[in-house]
N, C-alpha and C positions, 0 to 999 in steps of 0.2 A: 709509474709504478713505484711503490715504496720498498719492495723487496729487491734483491739482486736478480740479474738475468731478465732484462727488459728489452723487447725488440718490436719493430714495426709489423713483422709477420709472425715471428715466434720468439718467445722468451728463451726457451731451451730446445735444442734439436739433437737427437742421439745419432749414433753412427750409421743407422739404417736409413737416415733421412737425406733426401736431396731436395733442396728448395730451388725451384727452377722457374725462370720467367715471371718473377714476382716484382712488384713495384710498391714502394711506399712514398707517399708525398706528405703525410701528416707529421706534425711535430711530435717528437718522442722525448719524454723527460723521465729520467731514472733518478730516484732519490738515493739509490745505493750504488753498488758497483756492477760492472758487466752490462753495458748498454749498447745496443746496435740499431742501426736504421732498418735492417732486415731481421737479424737474429741477435739476441743477447749473447748467448754462448752456443756454439755449434760444434758437434763432434762429427757430423756428416759433411755434405758438400753444398755449396751455393753456386748456381750457374745462371748466367744471363739475367741477372737481377739488378735493379736500380733503386737507389734512394735519392730523393730530392728534398726531403723534409729536414728541418733542423733537428739535430740530435744533441741533447744535453744530458750529461751524467754528473752527478754530484760526488760520486766515488770514483775509483780508478777503473781503467779498462773500458774505454769508450771508442766506438768506431762507426764509420759511415755505413758499412755493411754488417760487421760483427764486432761485438765488444771483445770476445775472446774466441779463438779457434783452438783446436786440438791437433795432435800429430796426424790424426786420421782425416783431417779436413783439407779440401781443395776449394778455393774460391776462384772461379774462372769466368772471364768475360762479364765482369760486374763493373758498375759505375756508381760513383757518388758525386752529386753536385750540391748536396745540402751542406749547410754550415754545421760544423762539429765543434762542440764546446765541452771540454772536460774541466771540472772545477778541482780535480786532483791531478794525478799523473797517469801515464800510459794511454795516450790518445793518438788515434790514427785516422786518416781519411778513408781507408778501407777496413782495417782491423786494429783494435787497440792493442791487445796482447795476442801475439801470433805464434803458433807452434807447428803449423802446417804449411801448405803451399798456396801461393797466389799467382795466377797466370792471366795475362791479357786483360788486366783491370786498370781502371783509371780514376783519379780523383781530381775534380775541378773546384771542390768546395773549400771554403776557408776553414782551416783547422786551428783551434786555439786550445792549448793546455795551460792551466794556471800553475802547474808544477813541472816536473821533469819528464823526459821520455815521450817526445812528441814527433810524429812523422807524417809525411804526406800520404804514404801508403800504409805503413805500420808504425805504431808507437814503439813497441818493444818485442824482440824475438827472445824467448826465454829458455828456461832449463829443459834440457833433453830435446830441444827442437831439431827436427830434420826438415829445414825449410828451403824451398826453391822459389825465389821471387823472379819471375821472368816475363818480359814483354809488358811491363807496366809503366805508367807515367803519372806524374803529378804536375798540375799547372796551378793549383790553388796556393794561396798564401798560408804559410805555416808559422805559427807563433808559439813559443814556449815561455813560460814564466820563470824558468830556471835553466838547467843545462841539459845536454843530450837531446838536441833538436836537429832533425834531418829532413831533407826534401823527400826522401823515400822511407828511411828507417831512422827512428830516434835512437835506439840502442840495440846492439847485438850483445847479449849476455855472454860472459866467459864460460858458462856451463852449458851453452847450447852445443849440440853434437855436430851438426853440419849445416852450414848456411851458404847458399849460392845466390848472388844477385847478378842477373844477366839481362842484357838488352833492355835496360830500364833507364829512364831519364827523368829529370826534374827541371822545370823552368820557372817554378814558383819562388817567390821571395821567402827566405828562411831567416827567422829572427829568434834569438834566445837571449836571456839576461846574463848568463855567465859563460862557461866554457863548453867544449865539445859540441860545436855547431857545424854542420856540413851540408853541402848541396845534395849529396846522396845519403850519407850516413852521419849521424851526430856522434855517438860514442860507439867505438868498435873495440870490445874487449875480447873478441874471438879472432884467431888467425883465420881469415875468411877468404873465399874465392869470389872476388868481385870483378 
């Protein structure tokens, strides 16, 4: 897709939408920002869905399940095994930019961001986010071309409201070019409950 919001099942989904038991195995390429294996941007929920296709975004906000979620979003029992490549920043195995909740989800795909803010589950948790990340894991290799690279979350922004990371683990290799690199969280600018 040449415009923003590109996904394997939906480009954009509003708050009344639940995407459930869907699978994408095709390659997804977004020429702009907000690209996901299942949905580009979602305001509703995604449940029991899987992506195994390679996802490439040439702009920021690229994820194996969603490019960007909203505070109203819950991603639950989802899996990504496809390779995720972001040619900019904010790249995640499940969600690129996350403002909602992710539960019981896993990434086994290789995640590569050529810029900053790269994570095995989430690239970045942003402004006014009330996010609960629970019972998730990453086993994929995570590589960032700059800083703020994490096995679970690349960056927790200082202006997020509340973020909890619980019962979540990473065993994938995590590599970044500069600082703020962590097995769970790369850059934590928020006093968090982890």
